[in-house]
C-alpha positions as a printed Julia matrix, in Angstrom:
634×3 Matrix{Float64}:
 143.4   238.56  122.43
 139.95  239.28  120.38
 138.26  242.39  121.55
 141.04  242.82  123.99
 144.37  245.27  122.82
 147.2   244.8   124.8
 148.7   247.99  123.14
 146.39  249.85  124.86
 146.52  248.41  128.18
 150.32  249.14  127.84
 149.62  252.79  127.58
 147.03  252.4   130.19
 149.27  250.6   132.81
 152.28  253.21  131.8
 150.25  256.44  132.44
 149.11  254.83  135.78
 152.56  254.45  136.94
 153.6   257.86  135.6
 150.16  259.01  137.75
 151.12  257.18  141.13
 154.85  258.27  140.59
 153.27  261.83  141.03
 151.42  261.04  143.51
 153.88  259.29  145.54
 152.35  255.66  145.39
 154.56  253.83  143.33
 155.4   251.38  145.54
 151.99  250.19  146.31
 151.75  249.04  142.45
 155.3   247.59  141.92
 153.97  244.02  142.4
 150.81  244.89  139.71
 148.69  244.85  143.24
 145.55  246.94  143.9
 145.82  249.0   146.75
 143.18  250.78  149.06
 145.37  253.67  149.75
 146.12  254.84  145.62
 144.47  257.41  143.49
 141.73  256.58  140.93
 141.68  255.01  138.28
 138.98  256.47  136.26
 137.44  255.39  132.17
 135.36  257.83  130.83
 132.48  256.38  129.02
 132.28  259.63  126.18
 135.81  261.07  125.85
 137.98  258.13  123.92
 141.56  257.42  123.18
 141.86  255.28  119.96
 144.7   252.45  119.56
 145.22  250.52  116.66
 146.0   246.6   116.6
 146.15  244.77  113.81
 144.02  247.0   111.55
 140.92  247.04  114.65
 140.41  250.06  115.51
 139.45  249.89  119.4
 137.95  252.81  122.1
 139.8   252.92  125.63
 138.94  255.84  127.86
 141.18  256.21  130.92
 141.58  258.85  133.44
 143.06  259.41  136.52
 141.19  261.75  138.78
 139.87  262.09  142.25
 136.63  261.03  142.41
 134.74  262.66  145.09
 133.98  261.28  148.58
 131.79  258.05  149.22
 128.78  259.65  150.1
 126.78  257.06  147.86
 126.36  253.55  148.22
 124.1   251.11  146.68
 123.61  247.15  148.19
 122.7   244.67  145.64
 121.56  240.69  146.08
 119.84  238.84  143.95
 118.63  234.96  143.55
 118.35  234.28  147.08
 115.4   231.97  146.38
 114.67  231.22  150.03
 117.8   230.44  151.52
 116.9   232.19  154.75
 120.67  231.3   155.83
 122.32  232.91  152.68
 120.26  236.24  153.31
 120.93  236.2   156.93
 124.83  236.03  156.27
 124.64  238.35  153.46
 122.99  241.38  155.23
 126.3   240.39  157.94
 128.43  241.35  155.38
 126.85  244.46  154.02
 127.27  247.91  154.32
 124.12  248.91  153.39
 121.44  246.95  155.65
 121.37  245.82  159.36
 118.97  244.04  161.7
 117.27  246.46  164.41
 115.64  244.13  167.5
 111.99  245.92  167.89
 110.84  243.07  170.06
 110.84  239.43  171.91
 111.87  237.75  174.92
 115.36  234.94  175.3
 113.72  232.64  173.28
 112.18  234.35  170.01
 114.02  237.41  168.99
 111.61  240.16  166.67
 113.78  242.73  164.43
 113.19  244.45  161.3
 115.56  245.13  158.26
 116.61  248.25  157.96
 118.58  250.51  155.71
 121.48  252.75  156.59
 121.72  256.46  156.26
 122.04  258.18  152.76
 121.86  254.18  150.89
 119.89  252.69  148.17
 119.03  249.04  148.2
 118.15  246.89  145.25
 116.91  243.19  145.2
 117.09  241.4   141.99
 114.21  238.97  141.89
 113.95  235.57  142.34
 113.12  235.1   146.22
 111.42  232.31  146.43
 112.06  228.51  146.05
 115.28  226.72  147.05
 115.2   227.1   150.81
 113.59  226.86  153.55
 112.69  231.1   154.04
 110.37  231.91  151.19
 108.01  233.58  153.3
 110.42  235.2   155.92
 111.87  236.86  153.06
 109.66  237.94  151.03
 107.74  239.25  153.96
 111.11  241.23  155.23
 111.83  242.72  151.93
 108.05  244.12  151.58
 108.51  245.86  154.85
 111.83  247.45  154.12
 110.26  248.61  150.66
 107.54  249.92  152.83
 109.86  252.18  155.11
 111.98  253.71  152.35
 109.94  253.38  149.59
 112.03  255.79  147.58
 115.85  254.01  148.34
 114.49  250.54  148.09
 113.87  248.63  144.79
 112.4   245.35  144.42
 112.81  243.5   141.2
 110.4   240.46  139.75
 111.95  237.35  138.7
 110.55  234.32  136.98
 110.38  232.57  139.99
 108.23  235.05  141.7
 106.0   235.48  138.72
 105.06  231.91  137.54
 103.33  231.35  140.93
 100.67  233.54  139.78
  99.51  230.19  138.0
  99.15  228.37  141.18
  94.95  229.76  141.48
  93.92  228.68  138.41
  95.86  225.5   137.73
  95.24  224.13  141.23
  91.42  225.51  141.19
  88.98  222.75  141.28
  88.31  223.15  137.66
  91.58  222.44  136.64
  91.48  219.36  139.12
  88.76  217.5   137.51
  89.98  217.8   134.35
  91.14  214.12  132.56
  94.74  213.62  132.74
  94.92  213.04  129.23
  93.87  216.64  128.58
  97.25  217.79  130.41
  99.88  218.1   128.28
 103.6   218.89  129.35
 105.22  222.2   129.53
 105.23  223.63  126.37
 108.6   225.62  126.92
 110.18  222.19  128.06
 109.86  218.95  125.37
 111.97  216.99  127.96
 109.61  217.24  130.68
 107.16  214.6   132.01
 103.81  214.81  131.88
 101.26  214.82  134.9
  99.93  211.86  133.65
 103.55  210.14  133.6
 104.82  211.51  137.02
 101.42  210.4   138.73
 102.26  206.61  136.97
 106.23  206.9   138.25
 104.4   208.19  141.93
 102.15  204.93  141.99
 104.99  202.69  140.4
 107.3   203.85  143.74
 104.46  202.72  146.39
 104.44  199.03  146.9
 101.06  196.64  146.62
  99.02  199.12  144.3
  99.91  198.57  140.49
  96.19  198.18  140.09
  95.21  201.29  142.1
  93.46  203.78  139.27
  95.68  206.31  138.51
  93.31  209.17  140.17
  93.67  207.97  143.75
  97.26  209.79  143.54
  95.8   213.15  141.79
  95.48  215.08  144.93
  96.22  218.64  144.84
  99.54  218.23  146.86
 100.83  215.57  144.21
  99.48  218.25  141.6
 101.87  220.98  142.92
 104.74  218.64  143.45
 104.52  217.6   139.96
 104.24  221.96  138.73
 107.38  222.38  141.28
 109.45  219.57  139.9
 108.39  219.07  136.6
 107.65  222.79  134.83
 108.91  225.01  137.62
 112.91  223.51  138.19
 112.78  223.18  141.94
 111.95  219.41  143.29
 112.61  220.82  146.89
 110.09  223.41  147.39
 107.23  221.3   148.97
 109.29  220.03  151.79
 111.49  223.48  151.84
 107.72  225.13  152.49
 106.5   222.26  155.54
 109.78  223.46  157.32
 109.12  226.94  157.19
 105.23  226.16  158.18
 106.53  224.42  161.21
 109.2   227.01  162.2
 106.32  229.85  161.85
 104.1   227.89  163.85
 106.68  227.61  166.73
 106.86  231.15  166.76
 103.32  232.3   166.31
 100.88  229.04  168.02
  99.63  229.12  164.23
  99.72  230.08  160.52
  98.66  232.06  158.57
  99.89  234.33  161.35
  98.43  237.87  162.14
  98.9   240.76  159.87
 100.07  242.7   162.9
 103.64  240.84  162.44
 103.98  240.77  158.86
 106.4   243.92  159.04
 108.59  242.38  161.83
 111.45  239.14  161.07
 111.18  236.47  163.76
 114.66  234.69  164.98
 114.53  231.69  166.81
 118.09  230.17  168.73
 119.89  227.53  166.0
 118.67  225.05  169.36
 115.14  225.98  168.6
 115.22  224.02  164.98
 115.88  220.64  166.21
 112.48  220.43  168.0
 110.07  221.12  164.47
 107.22  219.35  164.58
 107.15  218.69  161.1
 105.08  215.41  160.96
 102.1   217.73  162.18
 102.32  219.77  158.94
  99.97  217.81  156.56
 100.39  217.86  152.94
  97.27  219.71  152.94
  98.83  222.01  155.22
 101.54  223.0   152.7
  99.24  223.44  149.64
  97.23  225.57  151.65
 100.41  227.52  152.53
 101.58  228.28  148.76
  98.27  229.17  147.9
  98.02  231.82  150.71
 100.81  233.69  149.82
  99.83  233.97  146.4
  96.67  234.17  145.93
  95.61  235.94  149.47
  95.95  240.12  149.15
  98.22  239.74  152.09
  99.93  236.76  151.31
 104.29  237.3   150.96
 104.49  236.66  147.66
 101.66  238.53  146.74
 102.44  241.43  148.55
 106.25  241.28  147.29
 104.67  241.34  143.51
 102.61  244.52  144.57
 105.78  246.65  145.7
 108.07  245.15  143.22
 109.29  246.29  139.79
 110.03  244.91  136.47
 113.03  247.3   135.8
 114.51  250.34  138.2
 117.01  253.22  137.54
 119.38  254.46  140.41
 121.33  257.28  138.73
 124.11  255.84  135.76
 122.85  252.09  136.38
 119.6   250.21  135.49
 118.64  246.63  136.88
 116.56  244.33  135.34
 116.15  240.71  136.42
 117.48  239.35  132.42
 118.93  240.91  130.52
 118.82  244.22  127.85
 119.96  243.14  124.49
 119.02  243.79  120.82
 116.12  242.22  121.75
 114.53  243.44  124.4
 115.57  246.61  124.27
 112.71  249.84  124.02
 110.04  246.54  124.05
 107.05  246.43  125.99
 104.79  243.71  125.26
 101.46  244.1   124.67
  99.28  243.57  127.29
  96.87  240.73  125.52
 100.12  238.88  125.63
  99.64  234.98  126.33
 101.66  232.56  128.09
 101.41  229.91  125.26
 103.75  229.09  122.19
 102.56  232.46  119.65
 100.63  232.06  117.21
 101.78  235.23  115.44
 104.55  234.6   113.23
 108.35  235.7   114.92
 109.25  239.65  114.65
 111.9   240.48  111.92
 115.29  240.07  113.74
 117.06  241.97  111.34
 115.12  244.94  111.84
 114.12  244.31  115.48
 113.76  247.91  115.97
 111.18  249.28  113.41
 108.25  250.4   115.33
 106.13  248.53  112.7
 107.39  245.69  114.01
 105.23  245.32  116.98
 102.08  246.93  116.05
 100.37  243.76  116.94
 102.93  242.23  119.79
 103.7   245.47  121.74
 105.38  248.83  121.57
 108.8   250.54  121.7
 109.77  253.37  123.73
 112.7   255.15  122.65
 113.54  256.79  125.86
 114.91  254.73  128.79
 113.27  256.22  131.91
 109.91  256.32  129.84
 110.64  252.39  128.95
 111.0   251.54  132.47
 107.78  253.54  133.65
 105.66  251.58  130.89
 107.39  247.9   131.81
 106.24  248.62  135.69
 102.89  249.92  134.53
 102.9   247.05  132.58
 103.56  244.77  135.8
 100.8   246.36  137.76
  98.0   246.36  135.19
  98.92  242.45  135.18
  98.49  242.6   138.93
  95.61  243.95  138.68
  94.27  241.36  136.2
  95.2   238.75  138.34
  92.97  240.18  141.09
  90.0   240.87  138.9
  90.0   237.17  136.97
  90.07  234.05  139.55
  89.52  231.89  136.94
  90.3   230.78  133.62
  87.95  232.25  130.65
  85.54  229.95  129.04
  87.88  228.85  126.34
  90.57  227.92  128.99
  93.31  230.05  126.97
  93.48  232.96  129.51
  93.44  234.16  133.05
  94.33  236.77  135.32
  97.74  237.43  135.11
  98.1   236.32  131.62
 100.27  239.06  130.52
 102.67  238.53  133.61
 103.02  234.51  132.48
 104.18  235.4   129.4
 106.78  238.13  130.32
 108.17  235.69  132.47
 108.61  232.81  129.6
 110.91  233.56  126.6
 109.34  232.05  124.03
 106.05  233.21  124.77
 107.87  236.74  123.97
 109.97  235.2   121.18
 112.87  235.88  123.07
 112.2   239.6   124.32
 112.18  239.48  127.83
 113.49  241.47  130.2
 112.66  238.91  132.87
 114.21  235.86  131.38
 116.72  236.85  128.9
 119.3   236.31  130.17
 123.8   237.1   129.9
 126.55  234.37  131.04
 127.57  231.06  130.13
 130.03  228.9   131.19
 130.47  230.88  134.73
 131.47  233.92  132.46
 129.72  236.86  131.19
 130.24  235.49  127.28
 131.52  232.7   125.51
 132.19  232.36  121.58
 129.78  229.28  121.36
 127.12  231.05  123.46
 127.12  233.21  120.66
 127.26  230.86  118.01
 124.4   229.2   119.47
 122.56  232.63  119.79
 122.98  232.78  115.8
 121.56  229.28  115.61
 118.8   229.8   117.32
 117.73  233.44  115.84
 117.87  231.52  112.35
 115.71  228.45  113.86
 113.36  231.05  115.07
 112.63  232.72  111.93
 112.78  230.24  109.64
 111.39  227.46  111.67
 108.86  229.54  113.27
 110.02  227.86  116.45
 109.88  230.07  119.53
 111.28  227.38  121.47
 114.68  228.02  120.18
 115.21  231.09  122.53
 115.39  228.68  125.38
 118.53  229.11  127.02
 120.35  231.36  124.57
 122.54  233.97  125.68
 122.37  237.84  124.79
 125.47  239.32  123.33
 127.22  241.57  125.82
 129.42  243.31  123.07
 126.45  244.13  121.3
 126.99  247.98  120.3
 123.58  248.66  119.63
 121.7   248.44  123.2
 125.25  249.75  124.66
 124.73  253.16  122.72
 121.44  253.36  123.47
 121.94  253.0   127.09
 124.64  255.65  127.02
 122.87  258.16  124.81
 120.37  257.97  127.91
 123.32  258.54  130.8
 123.06  254.62  131.56
 126.85  253.28  131.93
 126.02  249.96  134.16
 123.12  247.27  133.84
 122.92  244.73  136.8
 121.18  241.64  136.43
 120.9   238.04  138.41
 118.83  235.35  136.87
 121.67  233.16  134.88
 123.93  231.68  137.54
 127.72  232.76  136.53
 130.14  230.86  138.69
 130.83  231.45  142.3
 131.53  235.49  141.93
 129.68  237.74  139.59
 129.83  237.79  136.12
 131.77  241.38  134.75
 132.07  243.17  131.25
 134.2   246.03  131.82
 132.79  249.31  130.44
 135.85  249.38  128.33
 134.51  247.6   125.46
 131.3   249.1   124.88
 130.78  252.14  127.59
 128.5   249.9   129.63
 129.56  247.83  132.35
 127.53  244.44  132.85
 127.18  242.98  135.77
 125.5   239.3   136.21
 125.29  238.52  139.73
 123.51  234.72  140.75
 125.77  232.82  142.32
 122.54  229.84  143.31
 125.25  227.49  141.07
 128.49  227.77  142.47
 129.39  224.59  144.13
 132.67  223.14  142.44
 132.65  219.41  141.11
 134.57  217.14  142.91
 134.56  218.92  146.33
 132.78  217.24  149.11
 130.7   217.67  151.84
 133.71  217.25  154.44
 135.85  219.44  152.27
 133.74  222.69  152.41
 131.05  224.55  154.48
 128.06  223.26  152.65
 125.43  225.82  154.89
 123.78  227.18  151.71
 122.83  224.23  150.21
 124.13  221.63  147.43
 124.5   223.74  144.82
 125.14  227.1   146.23
 128.27  225.51  148.52
 129.89  228.81  150.59
 130.45  231.17  147.98
 128.48  234.32  148.6
 128.44  237.69  147.34
 127.98  241.26  147.93
 127.67  243.58  145.22
 127.74  247.23  146.02
 127.82  250.67  144.11
 130.05  253.18  145.65
 131.05  256.6   144.81
 130.34  260.55  144.87
 126.89  260.07  143.78
 124.36  257.96  142.16
 125.87  259.43  138.55
 129.64  258.72  139.49
 130.33  256.01  141.12
 132.28  252.63  140.85
 131.27  248.46  141.35
 132.58  246.76  144.52
 132.16  243.12  145.02
 133.31  240.9   148.02
 132.52  237.83  149.48
 133.66  233.97  149.31
 134.86  231.99  145.82
 133.57  228.2   146.24
 136.99  227.2   147.19
 136.49  229.2   150.51
 138.9   232.29  149.55
 137.86  235.5   150.51
 137.88  238.51  148.32
 137.02  242.38  148.06
 137.51  244.07  144.85
 136.9   247.34  143.33
 136.4   248.3   139.49
 137.12  251.3   137.67
 135.01  254.81  138.19
 132.14  255.23  135.72
 131.41  258.83  135.45
 128.56  260.71  135.09
 127.77  261.29  131.25
 126.69  264.72  130.58
 124.16  265.6   127.74
 127.08  267.51  126.28
 128.81  263.89  126.06
 131.51  264.95  128.31
 132.66  263.5   131.74
 131.95  265.41  134.64
 135.13  266.08  136.57
 134.0   267.63  139.37
 134.42  265.96  142.46
 136.53  265.96  145.42
 138.81  263.23  146.47
 138.9   259.26  146.45
 141.21  257.14  148.45
 141.59  253.72  146.27
 142.14  252.79  142.32
 140.12  250.67  140.96
 141.48  247.49  138.84
 141.17  247.94  134.86
 141.64  243.94  134.33
 138.61  242.93  136.37
 136.13  242.21  133.85
 138.19  241.31  131.2
 138.71  238.94  128.66
 142.38  237.9   128.51
 143.49  234.45  126.59
 142.17  230.92  125.39
 138.84  231.98  126.8
 139.82  232.79  130.48
 137.96  236.15  132.2
 139.46  237.97  135.23
 136.27  237.63  137.61
 138.38  238.25  140.9
 141.63  239.5   142.43
 142.33  236.91  145.24
 145.24  236.97  148.41
 148.2   237.13  147.89
 148.28  238.62  145.0
 146.56  236.7   142.11
 143.72  236.82  139.84
 140.81  234.15  139.94
 140.21  232.84  136.47
 137.22  231.65  134.6
 136.21  229.93  131.62
 133.49  227.36  130.39
 130.92  226.31  128.36
 127.01  225.49  129.33
 126.95  224.33  133.12
 130.68  223.09  132.58
 132.92  225.83  134.49
 136.09  225.68  135.23
 139.16  227.88  137.38
 142.23  228.56  137.76
 144.41  231.14  139.8
 147.06  233.3   138.35
 149.62  235.62  139.95
 148.43  239.1   138.92
 152.29  239.79  137.32
 151.97  236.61  134.94
 148.48  237.99  134.01
 150.03  241.09  133.3
 153.27  240.01  131.44
 150.87  237.87  128.98
 148.8   241.19  128.17
 151.96  243.13  127.76
 153.44  241.16  125.52
 150.76  239.79  123.73
């Protein structure tokens, strides 16, 4: 069972039955089900009950108590990546967001995204690239942030920041460079070079074998190359053609007036079938990509302006990637560059010694000051992007260089909260991923190879970042970035005192299921899976995680996790709350047997299990009683 202490679990559930008997709720758990009408199960991060199994001391904190009203609610979604229909469905399911009509007629409606009273919303980053709604999504989120500046947080993801490349790499200066000088992307040894891409384009045209390669080196083809081979989104060019056609149909022209940026247009479904896509030329598509990031009023440019690298709301910290032993406390140098670093790798065994970062960055001990410094880093980088529109004379730095560096793990020697990641094989942790991490750290240090950091997972069981976060009142980390199956991958707080939630479901379609077997409206890779993540409680310091949505198999689910109470300065738990009418399921987010993790509870009374490695993901469904029986007996 590894770190899952079954004797302590038996104690927990024995206590649970006693409490429920006393509260008159025994019938709701006889079948090991989790009822919406029972008392609240509440683990403390500080006051712990210690249990031993096989000589290994494990810490558990389990309390039942009234947890107060649901006066606090925060909604979260990440990695929508331009999937407009996905975002619309998310809003329909949200208890935090709504659309409000603000104008229009029978043919076209104009709406604004609004935040319900006394709620919060966090968008976790990666707003663009994988669907025909990049522009509308960015506009809607920015408008929401402008109207609720203190209750809405927008985070930057790697897909948001890496578009800063377009201005310099699609410039006339770069377009005039000899093809032989333009190498492969340094972070991907397997990618094609621009010349190889253009040769393939020429080969795909019949009867043009003798046409000079430069004939194909247009700005549109250069952009297609960047999207496909350096940004991992080969369909984005045509998605943008579609969205430009939609916006032209609505406004009569594109780019449309700044006066319309605060509202979101809605067309009836039948209006999408007569879009004049052939009237949107390749040059129009290129111009759209350039405008949306280069122009101060561009949708993605505005998104970056109002976004943050990290945000804290009460006991929860949000970043796009991961907070681990490499990224915690670290703020990169503003001189960081988007290339393979020429500096020596930091001594990873003494990574938290301040002397380590005299050149590469600095360490900040207080987590709130650390977040402020990261967000200042973003704003300084955007100012640099504005101030330096072109390459320097040596062509080794450009405006926004430090922001391009922080979204690239090799450039940072694996120390980026934007693109480090939790999760592997659809779950939050695998032994195989930790072996790969160990090897990568060795290769990086011994061979001075920063590329070793590409693709490795952060260790969610590492007590060092968990203690640092707990010491500063943080008991939950919420991220996106790396796909983790068809529902959030969660690490229960029982392991380290910090609950970790990885909620990117953008690659959740199951192998072997055809288009006829499942609704595929969210795209080839998403399938029908959708998730709503919310944090609910008496206030922002005492609350629980709630997840709901649809699994890739089409099954609906709605789960509540154990309450995470406030951590006080005296390292005790605040119990001064009112009543709560539900119980959090303490088995969610737990590793059980043979690599399986409990990811969701589904009707009628089963657990949705997941295990895997890399991109191979396996699912199973087991009765709750069977899982409980195994835990108690082993």
